[in-house]
DSSP file (Angstrom, degrees, kcal/mol; ACC not computed):
  #  RESIDUE AA STRUCTURE BP1 BP2  ACC     N-H-->O    O-->H-N    N-H-->O    O-->H-N    TCO  KAPPA ALPHA  PHI   PSI    X-CA   Y-CA   Z-CA
    1    1 A M              0   0    0      0, 0.0     2,-0.3     0, 0.0     0, 0.0   0.000 360.0 360.0 360.0 125.6   57.1  137.2  125.5
    2    2 A S        -     0   0    0      1,-0.0     2,-0.4     0, 0.0     0, 0.0  -0.748 360.0-129.5 -98.2 143.8   60.6  135.9  125.0
    3    3 A K        -     0   0    0     -2,-0.3     2,-0.4     2,-0.0    -1,-0.0  -0.761  19.1-149.5 -90.2 135.7   61.6  133.9  121.9
    4    4 A S        -     0   0    0     -2,-0.4     2,-0.5     2,-0.0     0, 0.0  -0.857   8.7-134.4-106.4 145.4   63.5  130.7  122.5
    5    5 A F        +     0   0    0     -2,-0.4    -2,-0.0     2,-0.0     0, 0.0  -0.828  21.7 179.4 -99.5 126.6   66.0  129.4  120.1
    6    6 A S        -     0   0    0     -2,-0.5    -2,-0.0     2,-0.0     3,-0.0  -0.903  21.2-142.8-131.0 104.5   65.8  125.7  119.2
    7    7 A P        -     0   0    0      0, 0.0     2,-0.7     0, 0.0    -2,-0.0  -0.279  21.2-110.6 -70.4 149.1   68.4  124.6  116.8
    8    8 A Q        -     0   0    0      2,-0.0     2,-0.5     1,-0.0    -2,-0.0  -0.731  38.0-171.5 -77.9 116.1   67.6  122.0  114.0
    9    9 A I        -     0   0    0     -2,-0.7     3,-0.1     1,-0.1    -3,-0.0  -0.954  15.1-173.7-113.5 124.4   69.6  118.9  115.0
   10   10 A D  S    S+     0   0    0     -2,-0.5     2,-0.4     1,-0.3    -1,-0.1   0.741  74.6  26.2 -87.4 -20.8   69.6  116.1  112.5
   11   11 A H        -     0   0    0      6,-0.1    -1,-0.3     7,-0.0     6,-0.1  -0.967  65.2-156.0-147.8 124.2   71.3  113.6  114.6
   12   12 A Y    >   -     0   0    0     -2,-0.4     3,-2.2    -3,-0.1    -3,-0.0  -0.728  40.9 -92.0 -94.3 146.8   71.5  113.2  118.4
   13   13 A P  T 3  S+     0   0    0      0, 0.0    -1,-0.1     0, 0.0     0, 0.0  -0.358 113.9  18.6 -57.9 137.5   74.5  111.4  120.0
   14   14 A G  T 3  S+     0   0    0      1,-0.3     3,-0.0    -3,-0.0    -3,-0.0   0.204  96.2 117.7  88.4 -15.6   73.7  107.8  120.4
   15   15 A E  S <  S-     0   0    0     -3,-2.2    -1,-0.3     1,-0.1     2,-0.1  -0.663  75.8-104.3 -84.3 143.6   70.9  107.8  117.9
   16   16 A P        -     0   0    0      0, 0.0     2,-0.1     0, 0.0    -4,-0.1  -0.372  35.7-116.8 -66.0 143.1   71.4  105.6  114.9
   17   17 A L        -     0   0    0      1,-0.1    -6,-0.1    -6,-0.1     2,-0.0  -0.470  31.0-108.5 -77.4 150.5   72.4  107.4  111.7
   18   18 A D     >  -     0   0    0     -2,-0.1     4,-2.5     1,-0.1     5,-0.2  -0.288  37.2 -98.2 -74.0 170.1   70.1  107.1  108.8
   19   19 A Q  H  > S+     0   0    0      1,-0.2     4,-2.3     2,-0.2     5,-0.1   0.868 122.0  49.1 -60.8 -41.6   71.2  105.0  105.8
   20   20 A D  H  > S+     0   0    0      2,-0.2     4,-2.2     1,-0.2    -1,-0.2   0.922 112.8  47.0 -67.7 -42.9   72.5  107.9  103.7
   21   21 A S  H  > S+     0   0    0      2,-0.2     4,-2.5     1,-0.2    -2,-0.2   0.914 113.4  49.5 -60.0 -43.4   74.6  109.4  106.6
   22   22 A S  H  X S+     0   0    0     -4,-2.5     4,-2.4     1,-0.2    -2,-0.2   0.910 110.9  49.7 -65.7 -41.1   76.0  106.0  107.4
   23   23 A F  H  X S+     0   0    0     -4,-2.3     4,-2.4    -5,-0.2    -1,-0.2   0.897 112.1  47.3 -62.8 -42.9   76.9  105.4  103.8
   24   24 A M  H  X S+     0   0    0     -4,-2.2     4,-2.2     2,-0.2    -1,-0.2   0.875 112.4  49.5 -64.8 -39.2   78.6  108.7  103.5
   25   25 A M  H  X S+     0   0    0     -4,-2.5     4,-2.1     2,-0.2    -2,-0.2   0.924 113.0  46.8 -68.4 -41.3   80.6  108.3  106.7
   26   26 A N  H  X S+     0   0    0     -4,-2.4     4,-2.3     1,-0.2    -2,-0.2   0.899 112.1  51.1 -66.7 -39.7   81.7  104.8  105.6
   27   27 A R  H  X S+     0   0    0     -4,-2.4     4,-2.2     2,-0.2    -2,-0.2   0.900 111.7  46.7 -61.0 -42.4   82.7  106.2  102.2
   28   28 A N  H  X S+     0   0    0     -4,-2.2     4,-2.5     2,-0.2    -2,-0.2   0.884 111.5  51.3 -71.2 -39.6   84.7  109.0  103.8
   29   29 A M  H  X S+     0   0    0     -4,-2.1     4,-2.5     2,-0.2    -2,-0.2   0.915 111.1  48.4 -62.0 -42.4   86.4  106.5  106.2
   30   30 A L  H  X S+     0   0    0     -4,-2.3     4,-2.3     2,-0.2    -2,-0.2   0.893 111.1  50.1 -65.7 -41.3   87.3  104.2  103.2
   31   31 A K  H  X S+     0   0    0     -4,-2.2     4,-2.1     2,-0.2    -1,-0.2   0.916 111.9  47.5 -65.5 -41.6   88.7  107.1  101.2
   32   32 A Q  H  X S+     0   0    0     -4,-2.5     4,-2.5     2,-0.2    -2,-0.2   0.909 112.2  50.3 -65.3 -42.0   90.8  108.3  104.2
   33   33 A A  H  X S+     0   0    0     -4,-2.5     4,-2.3     2,-0.2    -2,-0.2   0.899 110.3  49.6 -60.8 -42.8   92.1  104.7  104.7
   34   34 A Q  H  X S+     0   0    0     -4,-2.3     4,-2.0     2,-0.2    -1,-0.2   0.871 111.0  49.9 -67.9 -37.5   93.0  104.3  101.1
   35   35 A Q  H  X S+     0   0    0     -4,-2.1     4,-2.2     2,-0.2    -2,-0.2   0.922 111.6  48.1 -65.0 -43.5   94.9  107.7  101.2
   36   36 A M  H  X S+     0   0    0     -4,-2.5     4,-2.6     1,-0.2    -2,-0.2   0.908 109.7  53.2 -63.9 -40.4   96.8  106.6  104.3
   37   37 A Q  H  X S+     0   0    0     -4,-2.3     4,-2.1     1,-0.2    -1,-0.2   0.899 109.1  49.2 -62.0 -40.6   97.6  103.3  102.7
   38   38 A A  H  X S+     0   0    0     -4,-2.0     4,-1.7     1,-0.2    -1,-0.2   0.875 112.1  47.6 -65.6 -37.2   99.1  105.1   99.7
   39   39 A R  H  X S+     0   0    0     -4,-2.2     4,-2.1     2,-0.2    -2,-0.2   0.844 112.0  50.4 -70.7 -33.0  101.2  107.4  101.9
   40   40 A L  H  X S+     0   0    0     -4,-2.6     4,-2.7     2,-0.2    -2,-0.2   0.893 109.1  51.2 -74.2 -34.6  102.4  104.4  103.9
   41   41 A A  H  X S+     0   0    0     -4,-2.1     4,-1.7    -5,-0.2    -2,-0.2   0.908 111.2  48.2 -60.5 -42.4  103.4  102.6  100.7
   42   42 A A  H  X S+     0   0    0     -4,-1.7     4,-2.0     2,-0.2    -2,-0.2   0.906 113.3  47.5 -63.3 -44.0  105.4  105.7   99.5
   43   43 A V  H  X S+     0   0    0     -4,-2.1     4,-2.8     1,-0.2    -2,-0.2   0.887 110.4  51.7 -70.4 -37.3  107.1  106.0  102.9
   44   44 A Q  H  X S+     0   0    0     -4,-2.7     4,-2.0     2,-0.2    -1,-0.2   0.866 110.4  48.9 -66.9 -31.3  108.0  102.2  103.0
   45   45 A D  H  X S+     0   0    0     -4,-1.7     4,-1.1     2,-0.2    -2,-0.2   0.894 110.4  51.2 -73.1 -37.6  109.5  102.5   99.4
   46   46 A E  H >X S+     0   0    0     -4,-2.0     4,-1.1     2,-0.2     3,-0.7   0.942 111.6  47.9 -56.8 -50.8  111.5  105.6  100.7
   47   47 A I  H >< S+     0   0    0     -4,-2.8     3,-0.5     1,-0.2    20,-0.3   0.887 107.0  56.7 -60.3 -39.7  112.8  103.5  103.7
   48   48 A A  H 3< S+     0   0    0     -4,-2.0    -1,-0.2     1,-0.2    -2,-0.2   0.777 115.5  37.1 -64.1 -28.9  113.7  100.6  101.3
   49   49 A Q  H << S+     0   0    0     -4,-1.1    -1,-0.2    -3,-0.7    -2,-0.2   0.491  91.0 115.5-102.9  -3.8  115.9  102.9   99.3
   50   50 A A    <<  -     0   0    0     -4,-1.1    17,-2.9    -3,-0.5     2,-0.4  -0.376  51.0-153.9 -68.1 145.0  117.3  105.0  102.2
   51   51 A R  E     -A   66   0A   0     15,-0.2     2,-0.4    16,-0.1    15,-0.2  -0.976  11.2-174.6-121.4 129.8  121.0  104.7  102.9
   52   52 A T  E     -A   65   0A   0     13,-3.0    13,-3.2    -2,-0.4     2,-0.4  -0.938   5.2-161.3-122.2 149.9  122.5  105.4  106.3
   53   53 A E  E     +A   64   0A   0     -2,-0.4     2,-0.3    11,-0.2    11,-0.2  -0.961  10.3 174.4-131.6 149.5  126.2  105.5  107.2
   54   54 A A  E     -A   63   0A   0      9,-2.1     9,-3.0    -2,-0.4     2,-0.3  -0.968   7.9-163.3-144.3 159.2  128.2  105.2  110.4
   55   55 A S  E     -A   62   0A   0     -2,-0.3     2,-0.3     7,-0.2     7,-0.2  -0.944   0.8-163.9-138.6 164.2  131.8  105.0  111.3
   56   56 A S  E  >> +A   61   0A   0      5,-2.1     5,-1.7    -2,-0.3     4,-1.1  -0.943  65.1  39.0-141.4 165.2  133.8  104.0  114.3
   57   57 A G  T  45S-     0   0    0     -2,-0.3     3,-0.2     1,-0.2    -1,-0.1   0.848 133.6 -53.4  65.1  33.6  137.3  104.5  115.5
   58   58 A G  T  45S-     0   0    0      1,-0.2    -1,-0.2    -3,-0.1    -2,-0.0   0.751 110.2 -48.0  72.0  21.8  137.5  108.0  114.3
   59   59 A G  T  45S+     0   0    0     -3,-0.5    -1,-0.2     2,-0.2    -2,-0.2   0.588 105.8 119.3  94.0  15.0  136.4  107.0  110.8
   60   60 A V  T  <5S+     0   0    0     -4,-1.1    17,-3.0    -3,-0.2     2,-0.4   0.748  80.2  42.8 -81.7 -19.9  138.8  104.1  110.2
   61   61 A V  E   <S-AB  56  76A   0     -5,-1.7    -5,-2.1    15,-0.2     2,-0.4  -0.991  74.0-178.2-122.8 126.9  135.8  101.8  109.8
   62   62 A K  E     -AB  55  75A   0     13,-3.0    13,-2.9    -2,-0.4     2,-0.4  -0.968   3.8-170.4-124.4 139.2  132.8  102.9  107.8
   63   63 A V  E     -AB  54  74A   0     -9,-3.0    -9,-2.1    -2,-0.4     2,-0.4  -0.982   6.7-161.3-129.6 140.6  129.6  101.1  107.1
   64   64 A S  E     -AB  53  73A   0      9,-2.8     8,-2.4    -2,-0.4     9,-1.4  -0.968   7.7-167.4-121.7 137.8  126.8  101.8  104.8
   65   65 A V  E     -AB  52  71A   0    -13,-3.2   -13,-3.0    -2,-0.4     2,-0.4  -0.976   4.1-158.7-127.2 132.3  123.3  100.2  105.3
   66   66 A V  E >> S+AB  51  70A   0      4,-2.9     4,-1.7    -2,-0.4     3,-1.0  -0.935  73.5   2.5-112.3 133.0  120.5  100.3  102.6
   67   67 A G  T 34 S-     0   0    0    -17,-2.9    -1,-0.1    -2,-0.4   -16,-0.1   0.615 114.4 -79.6  72.0  11.8  116.9   99.8  103.5
   68   68 A G  T 34 S+     0   0    0    -18,-0.4    -1,-0.3     2,-0.2    37,-0.1   0.282 127.7  46.5  78.2  -9.6  117.4   99.5  107.2
   69   69 A S  T <4 S+     0   0    0     -3,-1.0     2,-0.6     1,-0.1    -2,-0.2   0.447  87.2  81.4-142.0  -4.3  118.5   95.9  107.0
   70   70 A H  E  <  -B   66   0A   0     -4,-1.7    -4,-2.9    31,-0.0     2,-0.7  -0.921  63.9-142.6-114.0 115.5  121.1   95.3  104.2
   71   71 A V  E     -B   65   0A   0     -2,-0.6    -6,-0.3    -6,-0.2     3,-0.1  -0.667  20.6-177.9 -77.4 117.7  124.8   96.2  104.8
   72   72 A E  E     -     0   0A   0     -8,-2.4     2,-0.3    -2,-0.7    -7,-0.2   0.831  57.7  -5.3 -87.1 -38.7  125.9   97.5  101.5
   73   73 A S  E     -B   64   0A   0     -9,-1.4    -9,-2.8     2,-0.0     2,-0.4  -0.991  46.2-158.3-159.5 150.8  129.5   98.2  102.2
   74   74 A I  E     -B   63   0A   0     -2,-0.3     2,-0.4   -11,-0.2   -11,-0.2  -0.999  14.4-166.5-126.7 132.2  132.3   98.2  104.9
   75   75 A E  E     -B   62   0A   0    -13,-2.9   -13,-3.0    -2,-0.4     2,-0.4  -0.977   3.8-169.4-121.7 135.2  135.4  100.3  104.3
   76   76 A I  E     -B   61   0A   0     -2,-0.4   -15,-0.2   -15,-0.2   -16,-0.1  -0.990  23.8-126.9-129.9 123.9  138.4   99.7  106.6
   77   77 A D    >   -     0   0    0    -17,-3.0     3,-2.0    -2,-0.4     4,-0.5  -0.574  20.3-134.2 -68.8 123.6  141.4  102.0  106.6
   78   78 A P  G >  S+     0   0    0      0, 0.0     3,-0.8     0, 0.0    -1,-0.2   0.725 101.4  67.1 -54.6 -25.0  144.5   99.7  106.0
   79   79 A E  G 3  S+     0   0    0      1,-0.2   -19,-0.0   -19,-0.0    -2,-0.0   0.804  95.1  55.3 -68.7 -25.7  146.3  101.5  108.9
   80   80 A V  G <  S+     0   0    0     -3,-2.0     2,-0.9   -20,-0.2    -1,-0.2   0.630  82.9 102.5 -82.9 -16.0  143.9  100.0  111.5
   81   81 A V    <   +     0   0    0     -3,-0.8     5,-0.1    -4,-0.5     3,-0.1  -0.584  44.1 166.1 -78.7 111.9  144.6   96.4  110.4
   82   82 A D    >   -     0   0    0     -2,-0.9     3,-2.7     3,-0.3     7,-0.2  -0.940  30.2-155.4-126.7 107.5  146.9   94.9  112.9
   83   83 A P  G >  S+     0   0    0      0, 0.0     3,-0.6     0, 0.0    -1,-0.1   0.769  97.1  57.0 -54.1 -28.1  147.3   91.1  112.7
   84   84 A E  G 3  S+     0   0    0      1,-0.2     3,-0.1     2,-0.1    -3,-0.0   0.636 114.2  38.4 -80.3 -13.8  148.3   91.1  116.4
   85   85 A D  G X>  +     0   0    0     -3,-2.7     4,-1.1     1,-0.1     3,-0.5  -0.361  62.3 145.0-137.5  59.7  145.0   92.8  117.4
   86   86 A V  H <> S+     0   0    0     -3,-0.6     4,-2.5     1,-0.2     5,-0.2   0.815  72.3  65.8 -59.1 -32.6  142.2   91.4  115.2
   87   87 A E  H 3> S+     0   0    0      1,-0.2     4,-2.4     2,-0.2    -1,-0.2   0.886  97.5  52.1 -67.1 -38.2  139.8   91.7  118.2
   88   88 A M  H <> S+     0   0    0     -3,-0.5     4,-2.2     2,-0.2    -1,-0.2   0.895 110.3  49.8 -63.6 -38.4  140.1   95.6  118.1
   89   89 A L  H  X S+     0   0    0     -4,-1.1     4,-2.6     2,-0.2     5,-0.2   0.916 109.2  51.2 -64.3 -45.4  139.2   95.5  114.4
   90   90 A Q  H  X S+     0   0    0     -4,-2.5     4,-2.8     1,-0.2     5,-0.2   0.949 110.4  49.5 -57.3 -49.2  136.2   93.2  115.1
   91   91 A D  H  X S+     0   0    0     -4,-2.4     4,-2.3     1,-0.2    -2,-0.2   0.899 110.8  49.9 -62.9 -40.2  134.9   95.6  117.8
   92   92 A L  H  X S+     0   0    0     -4,-2.2     4,-2.0     2,-0.2    -1,-0.2   0.911 112.8  46.1 -63.1 -42.5  135.3   98.6  115.4
   93   93 A I  H  X S+     0   0    0     -4,-2.6     4,-2.3     2,-0.2    -2,-0.2   0.895 113.3  48.7 -67.9 -39.7  133.4   96.9  112.7
   94   94 A L  H  X S+     0   0    0     -4,-2.8     4,-2.4    -5,-0.2    -2,-0.2   0.882 111.9  50.1 -65.8 -38.1  130.6   95.7  115.1
   95   95 A A  H  X S+     0   0    0     -4,-2.3     4,-2.3    -5,-0.2    -2,-0.2   0.910 112.5  46.5 -67.3 -44.1  130.3   99.2  116.6
   96   96 A A  H  X S+     0   0    0     -4,-2.0     4,-2.4     2,-0.2    -2,-0.2   0.913 113.9  48.4 -68.0 -41.1  130.0  100.8  113.1
   97   97 A V  H  X S+     0   0    0     -4,-2.3     4,-2.7     2,-0.2     5,-0.2   0.958 113.0  46.8 -62.3 -53.7  127.4   98.1  111.9
   98   98 A N  H  X S+     0   0    0     -4,-2.4     4,-2.7     1,-0.2     5,-0.2   0.912 112.8  49.8 -57.6 -44.8  125.3   98.5  115.0
   99   99 A E  H  X S+     0   0    0     -4,-2.3     4,-2.6     2,-0.2    -1,-0.2   0.912 112.0  47.9 -58.5 -45.3  125.4  102.4  114.7
  100  100 A A  H  X S+     0   0    0     -4,-2.4     4,-2.1     1,-0.2    -2,-0.2   0.927 113.2  48.0 -66.4 -42.2  124.4  102.3  111.0
  101  101 A M  H  X S+     0   0    0     -4,-2.7     4,-2.6     2,-0.2    -2,-0.2   0.911 111.1  50.4 -62.7 -43.1  121.5   99.9  111.8
  102  102 A D  H  X S+     0   0    0     -4,-2.7     4,-2.2    -5,-0.2    -1,-0.2   0.913 110.4  50.2 -63.3 -39.1  120.3  102.0  114.7
  103  103 A S  H  X S+     0   0    0     -4,-2.6     4,-2.2    -5,-0.2    -1,-0.2   0.882 110.1  50.8 -66.1 -34.3  120.3  105.0  112.5
  104  104 A A  H  X S+     0   0    0     -4,-2.1     4,-2.4     2,-0.2    -2,-0.2   0.913 111.2  47.3 -64.8 -45.7  118.4  103.2  109.8
  105  105 A Q  H  X S+     0   0    0     -4,-2.6     4,-2.7     2,-0.2    -2,-0.2   0.866 111.4  49.8 -65.8 -36.0  115.8  102.1  112.3
  106  106 A K  H  X S+     0   0    0     -4,-2.2     4,-2.5     2,-0.2    -2,-0.2   0.898 110.9  51.3 -69.7 -40.7  115.4  105.6  113.8
  107  107 A L  H  X S+     0   0    0     -4,-2.2     4,-2.5     2,-0.2     5,-0.2   0.943 112.3  46.5 -59.6 -49.0  115.0  107.0  110.2
  108  108 A A  H  X S+     0   0    0     -4,-2.4     4,-2.9     1,-0.2     5,-0.3   0.956 112.5  49.2 -61.0 -50.5  112.3  104.4  109.4
  109  109 A A  H  X S+     0   0    0     -4,-2.7     4,-2.4     1,-0.2    -1,-0.2   0.897 111.1  49.6 -59.7 -39.1  110.5  105.1  112.7
  110  110 A D  H  X S+     0   0    0     -4,-2.5     4,-1.6     2,-0.2    -1,-0.2   0.930 112.5  47.9 -65.3 -42.7  110.6  108.9  112.1
  111  111 A K  H  X S+     0   0    0     -4,-2.5     4,-0.8     1,-0.2    -2,-0.2   0.913 115.5  43.4 -65.4 -41.2  109.2  108.6  108.6
  112  112 A M  H >X S+     0   0    0     -4,-2.9     4,-2.6    -5,-0.2     3,-0.5   0.851 107.5  60.7 -74.5 -30.5  106.5  106.2  109.7
  113  113 A G  H 3X>S+     0   0    0     -4,-2.4     4,-1.4    -5,-0.3     5,-1.3   0.868  99.6  57.3 -58.8 -39.0  105.7  108.4  112.7
  114  114 A K  H 3<5S+     0   0    0     -4,-1.6    -1,-0.2     1,-0.2    -2,-0.2   0.819 112.7  39.5 -63.8 -31.0  104.9  111.3  110.4
  115  115 A I  H <<5S+     0   0    0     -4,-0.8    -2,-0.2    -3,-0.5    -1,-0.2   0.853 121.2  41.4 -84.0 -41.2  102.3  109.2  108.6
  116  116 A T  H ><5S-     0   0    0     -4,-2.6     3,-1.2     3,-0.1    -2,-0.2   0.480 105.7-119.7 -88.9  -2.0  100.8  107.5  111.7
  117  117 A G  T 3<5S-     0   0    0     -4,-1.4    -3,-0.2     1,-0.2    -4,-0.1   0.795  72.4 -56.8  66.2  29.3  100.9  110.5  113.9
  118  118 A G  T 3 <S+     0   0    0     -5,-1.3    -1,-0.2     1,-0.3     2,-0.2   0.437 100.4 142.1  81.9  -1.0  103.2  108.7  116.4
  119  119 A M    <   -     0   0    0     -3,-1.2     2,-1.0    -6,-0.2    -1,-0.3  -0.521  53.7-129.4 -65.9 136.9  100.7  105.8  116.9
  120  120 A N        -     0   0    0     -2,-0.2    -1,-0.1    -3,-0.1    -7,-0.0  -0.807  28.7-171.2 -87.9 101.3  102.4  102.4  117.2
  121  121 A I    >   -     0   0    0     -2,-1.0     3,-1.7     1,-0.0     4,-0.4  -0.866  24.4-121.5-100.2 117.6  100.6  100.3  114.7
  122  122 A P  T 3  S+     0   0    0      0, 0.0    -1,-0.0     0, 0.0    -2,-0.0  -0.255  92.0  22.9 -58.4 138.8  101.5   96.7  114.9
  123  123 A G  T 3  S+     0   0    0      1,-0.0    -2,-0.0     0, 0.0     0, 0.0   0.283  96.1  92.8  91.5 -14.2  102.9   95.2  111.7
  124  124 A L    <         0   0    0     -3,-1.7    -4,-0.0     1,-0.1    -1,-0.0   0.787 360.0 360.0 -86.0 -27.5  104.0   98.4  110.1
  125  125 A M              0   0    0     -4,-0.4    -1,-0.1   -13,-0.0   -16,-0.1   0.296 360.0 360.0-129.8 360.0  107.6   98.3  111.4
């Protein structure tokens, strides 16, 4: 006579959870959501204070961006200022600003990606 093993299963897939199990599952999900919300708030605060810098023209134009969207400063080497070629200076400034903004956006995406596991969640960025 062979013995058969029949495991005790409290819940089968597709079967409704009892009230206690459902309550505990909802409570755990709420706790996880609150923890993620706290981590997201902390990362958003880090991003708001983060500073990125970029330069163009071999360093003759330098731009600093704070929080990913606020240009904090622009430094221009006086040697690059040529009244006969304002267009070149404008291009150098534009290039440095765009690079600093791109760096800030990448930094923000990297920080948020660590929290969201790489998922693109609408409204977070």
